LOVEX-495422 format. One record per residue (C-alpha): residue number from 1; x, y, z. Coordinates in nm, 3 decimals, decimal comma, m for minus. Each point is the difference from the previous one (the first is absolute). Layout:
BEGIN
NUM | X | Y | Z
...
END
This chain:
BEGIN
1 | 6,650 | 8,020 | m1,189
2 | 0,090 | 0,251 | m0,226
3 | 0,324 | 0,124 | 0,080
4 | 0,018 | 0,402 | 0,093
5 | 0,227 | 0,271 | m0,095
6 | 0,195 | 0,227 | 0,285
7 | m0,225 | 0,266 | m0,168
8 | m0,301 | m0,153 | 0,114
9 | 0,174 | m0,165 | 0,343
10 | 0,241 | 0,331 | 0,067
11 | 0,148 | m0,134 | 0,340
12 | 0,207 | 0,344 | m0,096
13 | m0,009 | 0,308 | 0,110
14 | 0,010 | 0,282 | m0,300
15 | 0,288 | 0,117 | m0,088
16 | 0,116 | 0,376 | m0,159
17 | 0,107 | m0,034 | m0,400
18 | 0,312 | m0,125 | m0,058
19 | 0,079 | m0,047 | 0,352
20 | 0,086 | m0,406 | 0,054
21 | m0,316 | m0,219 | 0,247
22 | 0,124 | m0,183 | 0,281
23 | m0,220 | m0,319 | m0,017
24 | 0,033 | m0,058 | 0,399
25 | m0,134 | 0,298 | 0,069
26 | m0,381 | m0,096 | m0,040
27 | m0,272 | 0,232 | 0,120
28 | m0,140 | m0,169 | 0,368
29 | m0,384 | m0,044 | m0,117
30 | 0,168 | m0,196 | m0,352
31 | 0,177 | m0,255 | 0,238
32 | m0,249 | m0,004 | 0,201
33 | m0,272 | m0,038 | m0,276
34 | 0,295 | m0,278 | m0,163
35 | 0,017 | m0,224 | 0,357
36 | m0,314 | m0,005 | 0,049
37 | m0,075 | m0,135 | m0,440
38 | m0,244 | m0,366 | 0,041
39 | 0,250 | m0,105 | m0,224
40 | 0,388 | m0,074 | m0,038
41 | 0,170 | 0,313 | m0,123
42 | 0,366 | 0,066 | 0,033
43 | 0,201 | 0,256 | m0,211
44 | 0,362 | m0,010 | m0,135
45 | 0,233 | 0,209 | m0,161
46 | 0,257 | m0,078 | m0,244
47 | 0,188 | m0,266 | 0,193
48 | m0,268 | m0,171 | 0,101
49 | 0,025 | 0,156 | 0,352
50 | m0,318 | 0,048 | 0,184
51 | m0,158 | 0,419 | 0,065
52 | m0,320 | m0,134 | 0,144
53 | m0,195 | m0,309 | 0,052
54 | m0,403 | m0,069 | 0,121
55 | m0,045 | m0,226 | 0,304
56 | m0,150 | m0,206 | m0,207
57 | 0,309 | m0,062 | m0,201
58 | 0,136 | m0,116 | 0,335
59 | m0,241 | m0,208 | 0,132
60 | m0,018 | m0,185 | m0,334
61 | 0,379 | m0,035 | m0,001
62 | m0,023 | m0,146 | 0,391
63 | 0,204 | 0,252 | 0,118
64 | m0,101 | 0,218 | 0,350
65 | m0,214 | 0,389 | m0,067
66 | 0,335 | 0,177 | 0,129
67 | 0,288 | m0,184 | m0,222
68 | 0,230 | 0,269 | m0,127
69 | m0,002 | m0,023 | m0,398
70 | 0,072 | 0,330 | m0,090
71 | 0,360 | 0,121 | m0,160
72 | 0,035 | m0,416 | m0,053
73 | 0,032 | m0,170 | m0,319
74 | m0,346 | m0,265 | m0,129
75 | 0,297 | m0,298 | m0,026
76 | 0,170 | 0,013 | 0,332
77 | m0,308 | m0,010 | 0,173
78 | m0,096 | m0,292 | m0,216
79 | 0,312 | m0,173 | m0,192
80 | m0,218 | m0,270 | m0,054
81 | m0,202 | 0,165 | m0,228
82 | 0,046 | m0,144 | m0,367
83 | 0,169 | 0,119 | m0,311
84 | m0,354 | m0,019 | m0,146
85 | m0,096 | 0,315 | 0,202
86 | 0,295 | 0,122 | m0,014
87 | m0,001 | 0,016 | m0,319
88 | m0,376 | 0,166 | m0,030
89 | 0,181 | 0,282 | 0,174
90 | 0,252 | 0,085 | m0,150
91 | m0,222 | m0,042 | m0,327
92 | m0,256 | 0,267 | 0,171
93 | 0,330 | 0,283 | 0,096
94 | 0,204 | m0,029 | m0,349
95 | m0,357 | m0,054 | m0,219
96 | m0,219 | 0,217 | 0,213
97 | m0,329 | m0,224 | m0,081
98 | m0,254 | m0,144 | 0,229
99 | m0,036 | m0,342 | 0,015
100 | m0,288 | m0,211 | 0,209
101 | m0,083 | m0,375 | 0,043
102 | m0,392 | 0,031 | 0,136
103 | m0,032 | m0,388 | 0,049
104 | 0,252 | m0,070 | 0,184
105 | 0,393 | m0,079 | 0,025
106 | 0,118 | m0,280 | 0,192
107 | 0,270 | 0,134 | 0,317
108 | 0,263 | m0,264 | 0,211
109 | m0,002 | 0,257 | 0,315
110 | 0,382 | m0,046 | 0,255
111 | m0,186 | m0,261 | 0,208
112 | m0,094 | m0,234 | m0,290
113 | m0,350 | 0,078 | m0,007
114 | m0,189 | 0,026 | m0,319
115 | m0,207 | 0,375 | m0,043
116 | m0,175 | 0,090 | m0,347
117 | 0,056 | 0,402 | m0,033
118 | m0,229 | 0,174 | m0,204
119 | 0,214 | 0,293 | m0,123
120 | 0,083 | 0,353 | m0,250
121 | 0,292 | 0,211 | 0,010
122 | 0,071 | 0,320 | m0,185
123 | 0,255 | 0,277 | m0,021
124 | m0,051 | 0,373 | 0,178
125 | 0,180 | 0,271 | m0,155
126 | 0,191 | 0,267 | 0,137
127 | m0,148 | 0,376 | m0,122
128 | 0,206 | m0,015 | m0,298
129 | m0,147 | m0,323 | m0,156
130 | 0,356 | m0,222 | 0,193
131 | m0,091 | m0,335 | 0,128
132 | 0,033 | 0,061 | 0,343
133 | m0,104 | m0,422 | 0,101
134 | m0,331 | m0,203 | 0,011
135 | m0,308 | m0,045 | 0,184
136 | m0,130 | m0,336 | 0,054
137 | m0,302 | m0,068 | 0,167
138 | m0,052 | m0,419 | 0,087
139 | m0,341 | m0,115 | 0,116
140 | 0,051 | m0,403 | 0,154
141 | m0,263 | m0,239 | m0,208
142 | 0,209 | m0,332 | 0,203
143 | m0,392 | m0,098 | 0,090
144 | m0,192 | 0,075 | m0,290
145 | 0,277 | m0,154 | m0,219
146 | m0,023 | m0,290 | 0,245
147 | m0,321 | m0,047 | m0,025
148 | m0,025 | 0,076 | m0,360
149 | 0,250 | m0,278 | m0,066
150 | m0,205 | m0,230 | 0,229
151 | m0,346 | 0,068 | m0,206
152 | 0,196 | m0,075 | m0,318
153 | 0,180 | m0,298 | 0,137
154 | m0,374 | m0,089 | 0,104
155 | m0,139 | 0,052 | m0,356
156 | 0,274 | m0,229 | m0,138
157 | m0,028 | m0,256 | 0,268
158 | m0,406 | 0,008 | m0,115
159 | 0,070 | 0,003 | m0,331
160 | 0,241 | m0,253 | m0,056
161 | m0,240 | m0,223 | 0,195
162 | m0,322 | 0,138 | m0,152
163 | 0,181 | m0,077 | m0,348
164 | 0,202 | m0,339 | 0,061
165 | m0,315 | m0,100 | 0,267
166 | m0,061 | m0,408 | m0,158
167 | m0,334 | 0,104 | 0,114
168 | m0,239 | 0,198 | m0,245
169 | 0,016 | 0,318 | 0,154
170 | m0,273 | 0,304 | m0,071
171 | m0,104 | 0,340 | 0,152
172 | m0,378 | 0,051 | m0,066
173 | m0,193 | 0,322 | 0,031
174 | m0,327 | 0,057 | 0,190
175 | m0,162 | 0,004 | m0,335
176 | 0,150 | m0,357 | m0,116
177 | 0,204 | 0,194 | m0,244
178 | 0,374 | m0,205 | 0,018
179 | 0,272 | 0,251 | 0,123
180 | 0,299 | m0,171 | m0,088
181 | 0,102 | m0,344 | m0,020
182 | 0,336 | m0,223 | 0,040
183 | 0,133 | m0,230 | m0,270
184 | m0,101 | m0,338 | 0,100
185 | m0,409 | 0,139 | 0,051
186 | 0,033 | 0,061 | m0,345
187 | 0,139 | m0,336 | m0,094
188 | m0,282 | m0,206 | 0,225
189 | m0,324 | 0,244 | m0,122
190 | 0,216 | m0,034 | m0,380
191 | m0,075 | 0,318 | m0,070
192 | 0,267 | 0,285 | m0,101
193 | 0,029 | 0,277 | 0,251
194 | m0,150 | 0,268 | m0,202
195 | m0,320 | m0,195 | m0,051
196 | m0,025 | m0,049 | 0,386
197 | 0,090 | 0,358 | 0,098
198 | m0,321 | 0,062 | m0,226
199 | m0,239 | m0,258 | 0,137
200 | m0,178 | 0,017 | 0,320
201 | 0,040 | m0,357 | 0,202
202 | m0,361 | m0,087 | m0,076
203 | 0,063 | m0,005 | m0,345
204 | 0,241 | m0,300 | 0,070
205 | m0,239 | m0,181 | 0,222
206 | m0,199 | m0,251 | m0,222
207 | m0,307 | m0,117 | 0,239
208 | m0,253 | 0,204 | 0,044
209 | m0,065 | m0,087 | 0,301
210 | 0,346 | 0,016 | 0,098
211 | 0,013 | 0,328 | m0,157
212 | m0,273 | 0,116 | 0,243
213 | 0,174 | m0,131 | 0,352
214 | 0,304 | 0,114 | m0,140
215 | m0,183 | 0,393 | m0,008
216 | m0,137 | m0,067 | 0,350
217 | 0,349 | m0,127 | 0,151
218 | 0,135 | 0,327 | m0,153
219 | m0,188 | 0,268 | 0,105
220 | m0,038 | m0,204 | 0,395
221 | 0,428 | 0,030 | m0,033
222 | m0,050 | 0,389 | m0,093
223 | m0,199 | 0,035 | 0,278
224 | 0,211 | m0,122 | 0,231
225 | m0,267 | m0,294 | 0,115
226 | 0,250 | m0,246 | m0,070
227 | 0,379 | 0,003 | 0,021
228 | 0,054 | m0,272 | m0,321
229 | m0,179 | m0,279 | m0,135
230 | 0,117 | m0,335 | m0,177
231 | m0,161 | m0,177 | m0,278
232 | 0,091 | m0,196 | m0,346
233 | m0,158 | 0,121 | m0,296
234 | m0,015 | m0,087 | m0,393
235 | 0,094 | 0,307 | m0,205
236 | m0,033 | 0,051 | m0,392
237 | 0,382 | m0,019 | m0,172
238 | 0,135 | 0,096 | m0,325
239 | m0,202 | m0,198 | m0,334
240 | m0,293 | m0,049 | 0,299
241 | 0,207 | m0,264 | 0,195
242 | m0,099 | m0,064 | 0,375
243 | 0,256 | 0,099 | 0,309
244 | m0,100 | m0,099 | 0,325
245 | 0,179 | 0,166 | 0,262
246 | 0,027 | 0,004 | 0,334
247 | m0,047 | 0,452 | 0,153
248 | 0,079 | 0,078 | 0,263
249 | m0,103 | 0,443 | 0,027
250 | 0,055 | 0,257 | 0,307
251 | m0,058 | 0,370 | 0,058
252 | 0,295 | 0,239 | m0,004
253 | m0,112 | 0,334 | 0,112
254 | 0,301 | 0,199 | m0,055
255 | m0,117 | 0,263 | 0,180
256 | 0,043 | 0,284 | m0,254
257 | m0,248 | m0,103 | m0,300
258 | m0,222 | m0,242 | m0,056
259 | m0,005 | m0,366 | 0,132
260 | 0,102 | m0,289 | m0,209
261 | 0,028 | m0,354 | m0,019
262 | 0,255 | m0,174 | m0,047
263 | m0,065 | m0,347 | m0,193
264 | 0,239 | m0,282 | 0,009
265 | m0,073 | m0,384 | m0,230
266 | 0,168 | m0,280 | m0,056
267 | m0,126 | m0,253 | m0,279
268 | m0,158 | m0,293 | 0,133
269 | m0,089 | m0,136 | m0,372
270 | 0,218 | m0,281 | 0,037
271 | m0,138 | m0,105 | 0,350
272 | m0,436 | 0,067 | m0,129
273 | 0,106 | m0,232 | m0,302
274 | 0,151 | m0,267 | 0,212
275 | m0,321 | 0,048 | 0,262
276 | m0,246 | m0,037 | m0,305
277 | 0,183 | m0,322 | m0,122
278 | m0,042 | m0,116 | 0,329
279 | m0,334 | 0,101 | 0,023
280 | m0,083 | m0,197 | m0,338
281 | 0,198 | m0,262 | 0,098
282 | m0,205 | m0,047 | 0,266
283 | m0,314 | 0,000 | m0,164
284 | 0,137 | m0,244 | m0,180
285 | 0,061 | m0,209 | 0,235
286 | m0,326 | 0,044 | 0,200
287 | m0,133 | m0,138 | m0,383
288 | 0,202 | m0,252 | m0,030
289 | m0,125 | m0,092 | 0,339
290 | m0,364 | m0,002 | m0,054
291 | 0,067 | m0,172 | m0,333
292 | 0,185 | m0,265 | 0,101
293 | m0,251 | m0,063 | 0,301
294 | m0,274 | 0,045 | m0,260
295 | 0,264 | m0,257 | m0,277
296 | m0,024 | m0,238 | 0,335
297 | m0,310 | m0,065 | 0,083
298 | m0,120 | 0,010 | m0,356
299 | 0,342 | m0,257 | m0,066
300 | m0,186 | m0,236 | 0,307
301 | m0,344 | m0,004 | m0,129
302 | 0,148 | m0,067 | m0,292
303 | 0,148 | m0,283 | 0,080
304 | m0,233 | m0,159 | 0,201
305 | m0,286 | 0,032 | m0,250
306 | 0,279 | m0,171 | m0,271
307 | 0,066 | m0,253 | 0,268
308 | m0,406 | m0,079 | 0,057
309 | m0,058 | m0,025 | m0,340
310 | 0,348 | m0,208 | m0,034
311 | m0,122 | m0,241 | 0,158
312 | m0,364 | m0,037 | 0,007
313 | 0,015 | m0,064 | m0,365
314 | 0,306 | m0,220 | m0,025
315 | m0,044 | m0,324 | 0,176
316 | 0,339 | m0,123 | m0,034
317 | 0,278 | 0,156 | 0,241
318 | 0,279 | m0,033 | m0,150
319 | m0,131 | 0,195 | m0,325
320 | m0,175 | 0,265 | 0,200
321 | 0,321 | 0,061 | 0,178
322 | 0,172 | 0,055 | m0,308
323 | m0,265 | 0,239 | m0,059
324 | m0,032 | 0,184 | 0,264
325 | 0,402 | m0,001 | m0,036
326 | 0,011 | 0,174 | m0,331
327 | m0,239 | 0,207 | 0,074
328 | 0,183 | 0,156 | 0,307
329 | 0,335 | 0,019 | m0,198
330 | m0,209 | 0,182 | m0,259
331 | m0,101 | 0,305 | 0,231
332 | 0,327 | 0,000 | 0,126
333 | 0,121 | 0,066 | m0,343
334 | m0,144 | 0,300 | 0,024
335 | 0,080 | 0,114 | 0,391
336 | 0,403 | m0,003 | m0,125
337 | m0,106 | 0,310 | m0,306
338 | m0,191 | 0,172 | 0,277
339 | 0,265 | 0,001 | 0,269
340 | 0,312 | 0,084 | m0,236
341 | m0,319 | 0,307 | m0,118
342 | m0,028 | 0,087 | 0,357
343 | m0,349 | m0,081 | m0,004
344 | m0,071 | 0,296 | m0,227
345 | m0,147 | m0,276 | m0,304
346 | 0,105 | m0,159 | m0,275
347 | 0,056 | 0,007 | m0,351
348 | m0,260 | m0,231 | m0,205
349 | 0,254 | m0,203 | m0,208
350 | 0,240 | m0,040 | 0,319
351 | m0,288 | m0,143 | 0,121
352 | m0,112 | m0,228 | m0,199
353 | 0,319 | m0,093 | m0,127
354 | 0,102 | m0,075 | 0,397
355 | m0,350 | m0,277 | 0,004
356 | 0,072 | m0,132 | m0,325
357 | 0,349 | m0,092 | 0,011
358 | 0,004 | m0,299 | 0,166
359 | m0,249 | m0,125 | m0,264
360 | 0,164 | 0,119 | m0,317
361 | 0,106 | m0,285 | m0,219
362 | 0,309 | m0,039 | m0,267
363 | m0,095 | 0,175 | m0,332
364 | m0,170 | m0,192 | m0,288
365 | 0,332 | 0,072 | m0,214
366 | 0,267 | 0,010 | 0,210
367 | 0,210 | 0,148 | m0,300
368 | m0,217 | 0,294 | m0,060
369 | m0,121 | 0,024 | 0,385
370 | m0,345 | m0,014 | m0,104
371 | m0,211 | 0,042 | 0,354
372 | m0,249 | m0,156 | 0,119
373 | m0,130 | 0,245 | 0,242
374 | m0,004 | 0,291 | m0,062
375 | m0,057 | 0,334 | 0,142
376 | m0,063 | 0,355 | m0,135
377 | m0,162 | 0,332 | 0,066
378 | 0,123 | 0,350 | 0,128
379 | 0,153 | 0,097 | 0,316
380 | m0,297 | 0,005 | 0,279
381 | 0,123 | 0,081 | 0,343
382 | m0,282 | m0,198 | 0,292
383 | m0,029 | 0,084 | 0,307
384 | 0,111 | m0,248 | 0,317
385 | m0,397 | m0,165 | 0,020
386 | m0,025 | m0,014 | m0,408
387 | 0,358 | m0,159 | m0,051
388 | m0,068 | m0,288 | 0,222
389 | m0,357 | m0,067 | m0,121
390 | 0,168 | 0,009 | m0,327
391 | 0,291 | m0,245 | 0,074
392 | m0,293 | m0,264 | 0,155
393 | m0,228 | 0,046 | m0,351
394 | 0,294 | m0,062 | m0,222
395 | 0,126 | m0,306 | 0,226
396 | m0,352 | m0,168 | 0,010
397 | m0,014 | m0,017 | m0,413
398 | 0,389 | m0,069 | m0,049
399 | m0,148 | m0,288 | 0,243
400 | m0,303 | m0,085 | m0,168
401 | 0,219 | 0,009 | m0,370
402 | 0,223 | m0,211 | 0,147
403 | m0,189 | m0,286 | 0,137
404 | m0,288 | m0,016 | m0,269
405 | 0,088 | 0,346 | m0,262
406 | 0,279 | 0,041 | m0,292
407 | 0,264 | m0,017 | 0,281
408 | m0,085 | m0,376 | 0,015
409 | 0,194 | m0,111 | m0,309
410 | 0,282 | 0,080 | m0,194
411 | m0,196 | 0,253 | m0,229
412 | m0,161 | 0,196 | 0,114
413 | m0,017 | 0,393 | 0,095
414 | m0,084 | 0,285 | 0,195
415 | m0,016 | 0,340 | m0,058
416 | m0,088 | 0,272 | 0,332
417 | m0,058 | 0,372 | m0,168
418 | m0,191 | 0,288 | 0,098
419 | m0,046 | 0,356 | m0,021
420 | m0,046 | 0,297 | 0,161
421 | m0,196 | 0,311 | m0,003
422 | 0,183 | 0,270 | 0,198
423 | m0,327 | 0,207 | m0,001
424 | m0,248 | m0,229 | 0,170
425 | 0,255 | m0,252 | 0,130
426 | m0,156 | m0,251 | m0,141
427 | 0,220 | m0,306 | m0,043
428 | m0,135 | m0,294 | m0,232
429 | 0,203 | m0,352 | 0,002
430 | m0,008 | m0,302 | m0,183
431 | 0,110 | m0,320 | 0,038
432 | m0,026 | m0,207 | m0,305
433 | 0,110 | m0,394 | m0,027
434 | 0,088 | m0,176 | m0,372
435 | 0,150 | m0,309 | m0,113
436 | m0,136 | m0,217 | 0,332
437 | m0,248 | m0,277 | 0,007
438 | m0,303 | 0,078 | m0,066
439 | m0,239 | 0,190 | 0,250
440 | m0,346 | m0,109 | 0,123
441 | m0,198 | 0,253 | 0,288
442 | 0,055 | m0,120 | 0,313
443 | m0,343 | m0,156 | 0,161
444 | 0,090 | 0,263 | 0,301
445 | 0,187 | 0,247 | 0,075
446 | 0,346 | m0,118 | 0,200
447 | 0,154 | 0,208 | 0,295
448 | 0,238 | 0,187 | m0,273
449 | m0,294 | 0,131 | m0,209
450 | m0,165 | 0,132 | 0,333
451 | 0,334 | 0,128 | 0,111
452 | 0,054 | 0,268 | m0,286
453 | m0,343 | 0,106 | m0,028
454 | 0,000 | 0,073 | 0,407
455 | 0,309 | 0,159 | m0,025
456 | m0,053 | 0,193 | m0,320
457 | m0,344 | 0,129 | 0,172
458 | 0,155 | 0,116 | 0,344
459 | 0,303 | 0,120 | m0,024
460 | 0,008 | 0,110 | m0,405
461 | m0,350 | 0,092 | m0,031
462 | 0,027 | m0,217 | m0,298
463 | m0,188 | m0,320 | m0,172
464 | 0,156 | m0,330 | m0,204
465 | m0,162 | m0,179 | m0,263
466 | 0,107 | m0,327 | m0,047
467 | m0,100 | m0,121 | m0,364
468 | 0,134 | m0,376 | m0,053
469 | 0,073 | 0,030 | m0,398
470 | 0,081 | m0,363 | m0,128
471 | 0,276 | 0,082 | m0,137
472 | 0,107 | 0,217 | 0,398
473 | m0,148 | 0,124 | 0,299
474 | 0,007 | 0,380 | m0,073
475 | m0,030 | 0,207 | 0,316
476 | m0,086 | 0,380 | 0,014
477 | 0,033 | 0,212 | 0,272
478 | m0,057 | 0,343 | 0,084
479 | 0,130 | 0,224 | 0,304
480 | m0,010 | 0,370 | 0,078
481 | 0,289 | 0,146 | 0,155
482 | 0,008 | 0,167 | 0,351
483 | 0,243 | 0,283 | m0,107
484 | 0,164 | 0,178 | m0,266
485 | 0,261 | m0,271 | m0,204
486 | 0,352 | 0,093 | 0,003
487 | 0,207 | m0,207 | m0,242
488 | 0,283 | m0,026 | 0,243
489 | 0,008 | m0,032 | 0,409
490 | m0,072 | 0,283 | 0,180
491 | 0,314 | m0,018 | 0,169
492 | 0,210 | m0,028 | m0,269
493 | m0,161 | 0,365 | m0,155
END
């Protein structure tokens, strides 16, 4: 409030030229107007004695409206007045300046109660220009200032919660544009604040279906059809990275202005990754169980066939038992490989080495280490069924070589080699024996030959041919693998 000079509030009668004005002799009309003014007004002489005061002034000071003030010094009536105010009064009386505070100053009354007062003070002058005293205007603004302080405190608390919240918080307009985002929101979404404030919420939603749902739910919130909603959603982070967030959105109606949405997000990317891994594991487990069921049935059928054929073709029980046991051992070797790889498959070289190790004779030359059973070929990964099939085939070929072929003497050699076409997934294997006893073609096909041909034809969609050359047996096999071949175990990739 602007202080006014005594010429504007003139509570005194006009004096004749050259006469001294009696400041206590105010006209009744001016006195009445002053008393009923809707603000605190007090007029003092140059000794800070009261010349006049409004009723509102007395009320503001918790004084009775008929309290006698005229002629009393301000500091005698209010001895608790701090030096701050005394210095202001002295400055106005000495310098003739106007002072004011439109925001409000803190004031503690004699009862210890805190008040806030907006004030202004200005000198009044005699006709000759001398400063006769000052006029004080006061307005008690305690309620307004306290309300302002409460609002500022609430805003400070809101800002502290908004900025320091462990969750990502954003205000989003009805049109989907970001109005405000905290640091955590930026960190979770992996975008800087400027980018987000120039974007809409739909700009970061990754899935088209999720975007349509987000728009529908946002409209329902703004229309008041729902109060809040929560959803898990994929959003696009920086560099096209994917972030999973849990989103809670609520409608806020500020009363004045348009409603907006408060969106709170938390980063659940790690949990989603774990869930995906669990789903993958469950899928792998189901696949493993199904494969094991299939393998067990096939293995039992194979064992039954081996037992039947062995006992049928070998009249000597002891010899039949030895053959049957040997074939079972060969089968178990590859089971060890598959178990080690959690039944995801096995490498062809590993299968061959496992199946042929029991048949491997010592080198021809101990010093030079010339191998009698050599395995060579590129890395090839076999499915579980293919691994078992090849193990049985290798075992049968080695058993025959040990009894009748290149491994039955001390000079024979065997080379197992293969090639693989990644484009057609065709696998070609050759078992070549040399240096053994002279070979003649059998008069009838034995169980081993039938096992090899039947196994290749059924499991690997292949075939085998036996070439009984005089210098040694050559078994040519071909197979078509069911899936892409990897050089290492998928679990080790």
